[in-house]
C-alpha positions as CSV (number, residue, x, y, z in Angstrom):
1,M,-133.5,-114.0,4.1
2,K,-131.2,-114.0,7.2
3,L,-127.5,-113.8,7.3
4,L,-125.0,-114.6,10.1
5,I,-121.5,-113.1,10.0
6,A,-119.1,-114.9,12.4
7,D,-115.7,-113.3,12.7
8,D,-113.6,-112.3,15.8
9,E,-112.5,-109.1,14.1
10,T,-115.1,-106.3,14.8
11,L,-113.8,-104.2,11.9
12,T,-114.3,-107.1,9.5
13,R,-117.9,-107.7,10.6
14,E,-118.9,-104.0,10.6
15,G,-117.1,-103.4,7.2
16,L,-119.1,-106.3,5.6
17,V,-122.4,-104.9,7.0
18,S,-121.8,-101.4,5.7
19,S,-120.0,-102.0,2.4
20,I,-122.5,-104.3,0.7
21,D,-126.0,-103.6,-0.5
22,W,-127.6,-106.5,1.3
23,E,-131.2,-105.4,0.6
24,S,-130.6,-105.8,-3.1
25,L,-129.8,-109.5,-2.4
26,G,-132.9,-109.9,-0.4
27,I,-131.1,-110.1,2.9
28,T,-133.4,-108.4,5.5
29,E,-131.8,-109.6,8.8
30,I,-128.1,-109.6,9.7
31,Y,-126.7,-111.1,12.9
32,Q,-123.1,-110.9,14.1
33,A,-121.0,-113.2,16.3
34,D,-117.5,-112.7,17.6
35,D,-116.6,-116.4,17.8
36,G,-117.8,-119.8,16.9
37,L,-119.6,-120.5,20.2
38,N,-121.7,-117.2,20.0
39,G,-122.3,-118.0,16.3
40,L,-123.7,-121.4,17.2
41,Q,-126.0,-119.8,19.8
42,I,-127.3,-117.2,17.4
43,A,-127.9,-119.8,14.7
44,R,-130.0,-121.9,17.1
45,R,-132.0,-118.8,18.0
46,H,-132.5,-117.0,14.7
47,K,-131.9,-119.8,12.1
48,P,-130.0,-117.9,9.4
49,D,-130.2,-119.0,5.7
50,I,-126.6,-118.0,4.9
51,I,-123.5,-118.0,7.1
52,L,-120.3,-116.0,6.4
53,S,-117.7,-117.4,8.8
54,D,-114.1,-116.9,9.5
55,V,-112.3,-120.3,9.8
56,R,-110.1,-119.5,12.8
57,M,-111.9,-118.0,15.8
58,P,-111.4,-118.2,19.6
59,R,-113.4,-120.8,21.7
60,M,-114.8,-122.6,18.6
61,D,-113.4,-122.4,15.1
62,G,-115.6,-122.0,12.0
63,I,-115.3,-125.6,10.9
64,H,-116.5,-127.0,14.3
65,M,-119.3,-124.4,14.4
66,A,-120.4,-125.2,10.9
67,K,-120.6,-129.0,11.7
68,E,-122.8,-128.2,14.7
69,I,-125.1,-125.9,12.7
70,E,-125.4,-128.4,9.9
71,S,-127.0,-130.9,12.4
72,F,-130.1,-128.6,12.9
73,L,-130.0,-126.3,9.8
74,P,-129.1,-128.8,7.0
75,D,-130.3,-126.3,4.3
76,A,-128.2,-123.4,5.5
77,T,-125.4,-122.4,3.1
78,I,-121.9,-121.6,4.4
79,I,-119.2,-119.3,2.9
80,F,-115.8,-119.5,4.7
81,M,-113.5,-116.5,5.0
82,S,-109.8,-117.0,5.9
83,G,-106.3,-115.7,5.3
84,Y,-105.1,-119.2,5.7
85,S,-105.8,-120.9,2.3
86,D,-104.3,-124.2,3.1
87,K,-105.6,-127.4,1.6
88,E,-106.7,-129.0,4.9
89,Y,-109.2,-126.2,5.6
90,L,-110.5,-126.4,2.0
91,K,-111.1,-130.2,2.4
92,A,-113.0,-129.7,5.6
93,A,-115.1,-126.9,3.9
94,I,-115.9,-129.2,1.0
95,K,-117.1,-132.0,3.4
96,L,-119.4,-129.5,5.0
97,K,-120.9,-128.5,1.6
98,A,-119.6,-125.0,1.9
99,I,-120.3,-123.5,-1.5
100,D,-117.5,-121.0,-1.5
101,Y,-114.2,-120.0,0.2
102,V,-113.2,-116.4,0.2
103,E,-109.6,-115.3,1.0
104,K,-108.8,-112.3,3.2
105,P,-108.2,-109.4,2.7
106,L,-111.9,-109.4,1.6
107,D,-113.1,-107.9,-1.6
108,P,-116.8,-106.7,-1.2
109,E,-117.5,-107.5,-4.8
110,E,-116.3,-111.1,-4.3
111,I,-118.4,-111.4,-1.2
112,Y,-121.4,-110.0,-3.0
113,T,-121.0,-112.6,-5.8
114,A,-120.4,-115.5,-3.3
115,V,-123.6,-114.6,-1.4
116,K,-125.6,-114.2,-4.7
117,N,-124.4,-117.7,-5.7
118,A,-125.4,-119.0,-2.3
119,L,-128.8,-117.5,-2.6
120,F,-129.3,-119.1,-6.0
121,R,-128.3,-122.6,-4.7
122,L,-130.4,-122.1,-1.6
123,E,-133.4,-121.3,-3.8
124,Q,-132.7,-124.5,-5.8
125,T,-132.5,-126.5,-2.6
126,M,-135.7,-125.1,-1.3
127,R,-137.5,-125.7,-4.6
128,T,-136.3,-129.3,-4.5
129,R,-137.4,-129.7,-0.9
130,R,-140.8,-128.3,-1.6
131,N,-141.2,-130.7,-4.5
132,E,-140.1,-133.6,-2.3
133,N,-142.5,-132.5,0.4
134,L,-145.3,-132.2,-2.1
135,Y,-144.5,-135.6,-3.5
136,S,-144.4,-137.1,0.0
137,L,-147.7,-135.4,0.9
138,E,-149.3,-136.8,-2.3
139,T,-148.0,-140.3,-1.6
140,S,-149.1,-140.1,2.1
141,S,-152.6,-138.9,1.0
142,H,-152.8,-141.8,-1.5
143,L,-152.0,-144.2,1.2
144,A,-154.5,-142.6,3.5
145,L,-157.2,-143.0,0.8
146,L,-156.4,-146.6,0.3
147,L,-156.7,-147.3,4.0
148,T,-160.3,-146.2,3.8
149,M,-161.0,-149.3,1.6
150,P,-160.8,-153.0,2.3
151,Y,-157.2,-154.1,2.6
152,K,-157.3,-157.1,0.4
153,E,-158.6,-155.1,-2.6
154,H,-155.5,-152.8,-2.5
155,E,-152.8,-154.9,-0.6
156,E,-150.2,-154.6,-3.3
157,Q,-150.5,-150.8,-3.6
158,I,-150.5,-150.3,0.2
159,V,-147.4,-152.4,0.7
160,A,-145.6,-150.5,-2.1
161,L,-146.6,-147.1,-0.6
162,T,-145.4,-148.0,2.9
163,D,-142.1,-149.1,1.4
164,E,-141.9,-145.8,-0.6
165,L,-142.6,-143.8,2.5
166,H,-140.1,-145.8,4.5
167,I,-142.6,-146.8,7.1
168,P,-141.0,-149.5,9.3
169,S,-143.0,-152.4,10.7
170,A,-146.2,-151.2,9.0
171,S,-147.7,-154.6,9.3
172,A,-147.1,-154.8,13.1
173,G,-147.9,-151.2,14.1
174,C,-151.0,-150.0,16.0
175,Y,-153.5,-147.8,14.2
176,V,-156.6,-145.7,15.1
177,T,-158.6,-143.6,12.7
178,Y,-160.2,-140.2,13.4
179,I,-162.9,-138.5,11.2
180,V,-163.8,-134.9,11.5
181,K,-167.0,-133.7,9.9
182,L,-167.4,-130.0,9.2
183,N,-170.6,-128.0,8.6
184,S,-168.8,-125.7,6.1
185,M,-166.3,-126.2,3.4
186,D,-162.8,-124.9,4.1
187,S,-162.0,-123.0,0.8
188,N,-158.3,-122.6,1.7
189,P,-156.5,-125.9,1.0
190,P,-153.0,-124.4,1.9
191,R,-154.4,-123.9,5.4
192,M,-155.2,-127.6,5.7
193,Q,-151.7,-128.5,4.4
194,E,-150.2,-126.3,7.0
195,F,-152.4,-127.8,9.7
196,Y,-151.5,-131.3,8.5
197,A,-147.8,-130.5,8.9
198,N,-148.4,-129.1,12.4
199,F,-150.5,-132.1,13.3
200,Q,-147.7,-134.5,12.1
201,E,-145.2,-132.6,14.3
202,F,-147.6,-132.7,17.2
203,V,-148.3,-136.5,17.1
204,S,-144.6,-137.2,16.6
205,R,-144.1,-136.1,20.2
206,Y,-146.1,-139.2,21.2
207,H,-144.1,-141.4,18.8
208,L,-147.0,-141.5,16.3
209,S,-147.3,-140.8,12.6
210,A,-150.3,-139.4,10.8
211,F,-151.8,-140.0,7.3
212,Y,-154.4,-137.6,6.1
213,I,-157.0,-137.5,3.3
214,R,-160.0,-135.2,2.7
215,S,-163.1,-137.0,1.7
216,H,-166.3,-135.6,0.1
217,V,-165.3,-132.0,0.9
218,F,-166.7,-131.9,4.5
219,Y,-164.9,-134.9,6.0
220,H,-161.3,-135.0,7.1
221,V,-159.7,-138.5,7.8
222,F,-156.6,-139.0,9.9
223,H,-155.0,-142.4,10.4
224,L,-152.6,-142.5,13.3
225,M,-149.9,-145.1,13.5
226,G,-147.5,-146.1,16.3
227,E,-145.4,-149.0,17.4
228,H,-147.6,-149.4,20.5
229,A,-151.3,-148.6,21.1
230,P,-151.6,-144.9,22.1
231,S,-152.8,-144.4,25.7
232,A,-156.1,-142.8,26.7
233,V,-154.2,-139.6,27.7
234,T,-152.4,-139.5,24.3
235,L,-155.7,-139.9,22.4
236,S,-157.3,-137.1,24.6
237,E,-154.4,-134.8,23.7
238,V,-154.9,-135.6,20.0
239,E,-158.6,-134.9,20.2
240,T,-158.0,-131.6,21.9
241,F,-155.5,-130.6,19.2
242,L,-158.0,-131.5,16.4
243,A,-160.9,-129.7,18.2
244,E,-158.9,-126.5,18.7
245,F,-158.2,-126.2,15.0
246,F,-161.5,-127.3,13.5
247,E,-163.7,-125.2,15.8
248,K,-162.2,-122.1,14.0
249,L,-163.7,-123.4,10.8
250,G,-167.3,-123.7,12.1
251,E,-169.4,-126.5,13.6
252,Y,-167.8,-129.9,13.7
253,Y,-168.0,-133.5,15.0
254,I,-165.1,-135.9,15.7
255,S,-165.3,-139.6,15.8
256,H,-162.6,-142.1,16.4
257,G,-162.6,-145.8,15.5
258,E,-161.3,-148.8,17.3
259,S,-157.6,-149.3,17.9
260,V,-156.3,-152.1,15.7
261,S,-153.0,-153.9,15.1
262,G,-151.5,-154.1,11.7
263,I,-152.0,-152.0,8.6
264,S,-154.3,-154.7,7.2
265,H,-156.9,-153.9,9.8
266,V,-157.0,-150.1,9.4
267,Y,-160.1,-150.3,7.4
268,Q,-161.8,-151.8,10.4
269,S,-160.9,-148.8,12.5
270,Y,-162.0,-146.4,9.7
271,A,-165.3,-148.3,9.2
272,S,-166.1,-148.1,13.0
273,A,-165.4,-144.3,12.9
274,V,-167.8,-144.0,10.0
275,V,-170.5,-145.9,11.9
276,Y,-170.1,-143.6,14.9
277,M,-170.1,-140.5,12.7
278,Q,-173.5,-141.6,11.4
279,S,-175.0,-140.9,14.8
280,S,-173.4,-137.5,15.1
281,F,-176.6,-135.8,13.8
282,F,-178.4,-136.6,17.1
283,F,-175.7,-135.0,19.3
284,A,-174.6,-131.4,19.8
285,P,-171.9,-130.1,17.5
286,G,-168.4,-130.5,19.0
287,T,-169.2,-133.9,20.4
288,L,-166.6,-136.7,20.3
289,L,-168.2,-139.9,19.2
290,D,-166.9,-143.3,20.0
291,G,-168.2,-146.8,20.9
292,E,-168.3,-146.1,24.6
293,L,-170.5,-143.0,24.2
294,L,-172.9,-144.5,21.7
295,A,-173.3,-147.8,23.6
296,G,-175.2,-145.9,26.3
297,C,-177.3,-143.8,23.9
298,K,-179.7,-146.3,22.2
299,K,-183.2,-145.5,23.3
300,E,-186.3,-147.6,22.8
301,F,-188.6,-145.7,20.5
302,P,-192.2,-145.4,21.8
303,E,-194.8,-147.4,19.8
304,D,-197.0,-144.4,19.3
305,F,-194.1,-142.5,17.6
306,S,-194.6,-144.0,14.2
307,P,-194.7,-141.3,11.5
308,E,-198.4,-141.9,10.9
309,H,-199.2,-141.4,14.6
310,L,-197.0,-138.3,14.8
311,I,-198.6,-136.7,11.8
312,H,-202.1,-137.4,13.0
313,D,-201.4,-136.1,16.5
314,F,-199.6,-133.0,15.3
315,S,-202.4,-132.1,12.8
316,D,-205.0,-132.4,15.6
317,L,-203.1,-130.2,17.9
318,L,-202.5,-127.5,15.2
319,M,-206.2,-127.5,14.1
320,E,-207.5,-127.3,17.7
321,K,-205.3,-124.3,18.5
322,G,-203.6,-126.3,21.2
323,E,-200.4,-124.3,21.5
324,E,-199.4,-125.6,24.9
325,E,-200.3,-129.2,23.9
326,C,-198.1,-128.7,20.8
327,E,-195.2,-127.6,22.9
328,R,-195.5,-130.7,25.1
329,F,-195.8,-132.8,21.9
330,L,-192.6,-131.2,20.5
331,S,-190.8,-131.6,23.8
332,S,-191.6,-135.4,23.9
333,L,-190.5,-135.6,20.3
334,Y,-187.2,-134.0,21.1
335,D,-186.6,-136.4,24.1
336,A,-187.2,-139.4,21.9
337,F,-184.9,-138.3,19.0
338,S,-182.1,-136.4,20.8
339,K,-178.9,-138.4,21.6
340,N,-180.6,-141.6,20.2
341,A,-177.9,-143.6,18.5
342,G,-180.4,-146.2,17.4
343,L,-181.8,-143.9,14.7
344,L,-180.7,-142.9,11.2
345,P,-180.5,-139.2,10.1
346,N,-182.4,-139.7,6.8
347,Q,-185.3,-141.5,8.5
348,T,-185.5,-138.7,11.0
349,K,-185.4,-136.0,8.4
350,D,-188.1,-137.8,6.4
351,T,-190.3,-137.8,9.5
352,Y,-189.7,-134.1,10.1
353,Y,-190.4,-133.4,6.5
354,K,-193.8,-134.9,6.9
355,L,-194.4,-132.8,10.0
356,F,-193.4,-129.7,8.2
357,N,-195.8,-130.6,5.4
358,T,-198.5,-131.2,8.0
359,L,-197.8,-127.7,9.4
360,G,-198.1,-126.3,5.9
361,G,-201.3,-128.1,5.2
362,C,-202.8,-126.7,8.4
363,R,-201.7,-123.2,7.5
364,Q,-203.6,-123.5,4.2
365,K,-206.7,-124.8,6.0
366,R,-206.5,-121.8,8.3
367,L,-206.1,-119.5,5.3
368,L,-202.8,-118.2,6.8
369,S,-200.3,-116.5,4.4
370,A,-197.4,-118.6,3.2
371,D,-195.1,-116.1,4.9
372,T,-196.3,-117.5,8.2
373,I,-193.7,-120.3,8.2
374,S,-191.4,-118.9,5.4
375,M,-191.0,-122.2,3.6
376,D,-193.5,-122.1,0.8
377,G,-192.9,-125.1,-1.3
378,E,-191.6,-128.7,-1.3
379,E,-188.2,-127.7,-2.6
380,N,-187.6,-125.1,0.0
381,V,-188.6,-127.4,2.8
382,M,-186.2,-130.0,1.5
383,D,-183.4,-127.4,1.2
384,A,-184.0,-126.3,4.8
385,L,-183.9,-129.8,6.1
386,E,-180.8,-130.7,4.2
387,R,-179.0,-127.7,5.6
388,C,-179.6,-128.8,9.2
389,F,-176.3,-130.0,10.5
390,S,-177.7,-131.5,13.7
391,F,-181.0,-132.7,15.1
392,D,-181.1,-129.8,17.5
393,E,-181.0,-127.4,14.5
394,L,-183.8,-129.4,12.8
395,H,-186.0,-129.5,15.9
396,R,-185.5,-125.8,16.6
397,L,-186.7,-125.0,13.0
398,L,-189.9,-127.0,13.5
399,T,-190.5,-125.5,16.9
400,E,-190.0,-121.9,15.6
401,K,-192.3,-122.5,12.6
402,T,-194.9,-123.9,14.9
403,R,-194.6,-120.9,17.2
404,L,-195.0,-118.6,14.2
405,F,-198.1,-120.6,13.1
406,F,-199.9,-119.9,16.4
407,Q,-198.7,-116.3,16.5
408,A,-200.2,-115.8,13.0
409,L,-203.3,-117.6,14.1
410,T,-203.8,-115.3,17.0
411,N,-203.2,-112.1,15.0
412,H,-205.1,-113.4,11.9
413,N,-207.6,-111.3,10.1
414,P,-209.5,-113.6,7.7
415,E,-208.5,-112.8,4.1
416,D,-210.8,-113.0,1.2
417,S,-210.6,-116.6,-0.1
418,T,-210.0,-115.6,-3.7
419,I,-207.1,-113.3,-2.7
420,F,-205.7,-116.0,-0.5
421,K,-205.8,-118.5,-3.4
422,I,-204.1,-116.0,-5.7
423,K,-201.3,-115.4,-3.1
424,E,-201.0,-119.1,-2.4
425,Y,-200.6,-119.8,-6.1
426,I,-197.9,-117.2,-6.5
427,S,-196.0,-118.5,-3.4
428,G,-195.8,-121.9,-5.1
429,H,-195.0,-120.7,-8.6
430,Y,-193.1,-117.4,-8.4
431,A,-189.9,-119.2,-9.5
432,K,-191.4,-119.8,-13.0
433,D,-190.2,-117.0,-15.4
434,T,-193.3,-117.7,-17.5
435,L,-195.8,-117.1,-14.6
436,S,-198.5,-114.9,-16.0
437,I,-201.7,-113.1,-15.0
438,K,-203.6,-115.4,-17.4
439,E,-202.2,-118.5,-15.6
440,I,-203.1,-117.1,-12.2
441,S,-206.6,-116.1,-13.3
442,E,-207.2,-119.6,-14.7
443,H,-206.2,-121.1,-11.3
444,V,-209.1,-119.1,-9.6
445,Y,-211.5,-119.6,-12.5
446,L,-211.8,-115.9,-13.3
447,S,-211.0,-113.7,-16.3
448,A,-207.6,-112.0,-16.3
449,S,-209.1,-108.5,-16.4
450,Y,-211.4,-109.3,-13.5
451,V,-208.6,-110.8,-11.4
452,C,-206.5,-107.6,-11.9
453,T,-209.4,-105.3,-11.0
454,Y,-210.5,-107.5,-8.0
455,F,-206.9,-107.9,-6.6
456,K,-206.2,-104.1,-6.8
457,A,-209.6,-103.3,-5.1
458,Q,-208.9,-105.8,-2.2
459,T,-205.2,-105.2,-1.6
460,G,-204.4,-101.7,-3.0
461,Q,-201.7,-103.3,-5.2
462,T,-201.7,-104.4,-8.8
463,L,-201.1,-108.1,-9.3
464,N,-197.8,-107.4,-11.0
465,Q,-196.6,-105.2,-8.1
466,Y,-197.4,-107.9,-5.7
467,L,-195.6,-110.6,-7.8
468,T,-192.5,-108.4,-8.1
469,E,-192.5,-107.5,-4.4
470,Y,-192.8,-111.2,-3.5
471,R,-189.9,-112.2,-5.8
472,M,-187.7,-109.4,-4.5
473,E,-188.4,-110.4,-0.9
474,R,-187.4,-114.0,-1.7
475,A,-184.3,-112.7,-3.4
476,M,-183.3,-110.7,-0.3
477,Q,-183.7,-113.9,1.8
478,L,-181.5,-115.9,-0.6
479,L,-178.8,-113.2,-0.8
480,A,-178.3,-113.6,3.0
481,D,-177.1,-117.1,2.2
482,E,-173.6,-117.1,0.8
483,R,-174.0,-120.6,-0.8
484,Y,-176.1,-119.1,-3.6
485,Q,-174.6,-117.3,-6.5
486,I,-176.4,-114.2,-7.7
487,T,-177.1,-115.7,-11.1
488,E,-178.6,-118.7,-9.3
489,I,-180.8,-116.5,-7.2
490,S,-182.0,-114.7,-10.3
491,S,-183.4,-117.9,-11.8
492,R,-184.7,-119.1,-8.4
493,V,-187.0,-116.0,-8.2
494,G,-188.3,-116.2,-11.7
495,Y,-185.8,-114.1,-13.8
496,H,-184.1,-115.7,-16.8
497,D,-182.3,-112.4,-17.5
498,D,-179.7,-111.5,-14.9
499,N,-179.4,-107.9,-16.0
500,Y,-183.2,-107.4,-15.8
501,F,-183.2,-109.0,-12.3
502,S,-180.4,-106.6,-11.1
503,K,-182.3,-103.6,-12.4
504,S,-185.5,-104.7,-10.8
505,F,-183.7,-105.4,-7.5
506,R,-182.0,-102.0,-7.5
507,K,-185.3,-100.3,-8.2
508,F,-186.9,-102.2,-5.2
509,T,-184.1,-101.9,-2.7
510,G,-181.9,-99.0,-3.9
511,L,-178.9,-101.3,-4.1
512,S,-177.6,-103.8,-6.6
513,P,-177.8,-107.5,-5.5
514,S,-174.0,-107.6,-4.8
515,K,-174.1,-104.4,-2.8
516,Y,-177.1,-105.6,-0.8
517,R,-175.3,-108.9,0.0
518,E,-172.1,-107.0,1.0
519,K,-174.2,-104.8,3.3
520,I,-176.1,-107.5,5.1
521,L,-173.1,-109.8,5.4
522,G,-170.8,-107.1,6.6
């Protein structure tokens, strides 16, 4: 808390500073002024919470100073000090909401009590203000949510909320909607509340208001309103402000809809921003998407780029060891998909899913280990594709796995077909806590005892050792991803008992799962 003492008598000011235990009241900063004019300047600069002021001072008296301060610090509390206890000054003090009036000569105990009362009332005022702000924020967010829906369905509620928020000429204003899509979830809602407050202050410089709602965790929607349509320069400043904040939270996209007139058409602006955002997948993170950009990014898709053609061509190139041809194939694939606003993300991911499966099938035909492409099952391929925030990321993944495929093919020493089948089966079923040697042996049509003996002779490991090692290596990979809880990882690698998993992991790595995660994530 900050305190300003304004009095033209040096002894009075210094006596107050030294005679009262301000720290016990929570006062950490004390400023002094020798007249009302200096007091006003100090108040503007340091924004005190409580003001102890003499009434009669040179250049500007306490009443005049307090009136000026009230205009920019409405919540500051004022305590007047004076040897002139006439009624006129008391009336002026009451009009200024002064909470106390202390007569000179001053009694430190009386001052202490007056400041304590001031602090109590200040706390009440701030609590009320916080509640009002919270209510206003909730009301504003409710309005922002309704504006993402067709107007006619919620007209009565929207009109009521604009009245409640005292929005003048809502029906005649100009609106534009922005959507920000994040690659990660911001787990600190107060940070967003603070940003929203800062954003409102920022857009107010351009005579705009903002209404904000968070949608489906990763999307942030901002409706801007002004009496007139914002200029291109203003919109550019708004976009820069949004980008500078959200880039601190990770990869992002921004889209903005059409400018519309009247609150009944805000849904139209929002809907166009949603449509533009659907194409974000095909552009680099950080891209601003609008109608002008996307109008020039609709490519004709080559006829021979149907999923069936692509899978057939990719399979041929992989099986014929055509690494250079594969690179050219992938390059032409990238050119066709990248920055193509005529495609849909899910269709593209479906095509790439089939290409990954083709890569996996060729790996099996070449008897290459599942570790070759590090995605050893349908679920893991789908997980990897769903995590891709952009087409660039998706394409890089396929390119990298293809490179590893050819690298493994070059360095490949043919493995015994039975051992390969055993390892392949484990790679597809290790997540089952009931996976047994009997089940594995049945898969390769051999007895359990013979499989154990044969596997040990061929690899130097027992089958149980290999299975445990395989599970631990998968657990280490999953621990590097913060999205997975340790209990979830335990079940994902075939352990129904978390404690047993932790013991096995510690035995394998020398660290508990939590310590291992802490170490690799820093």
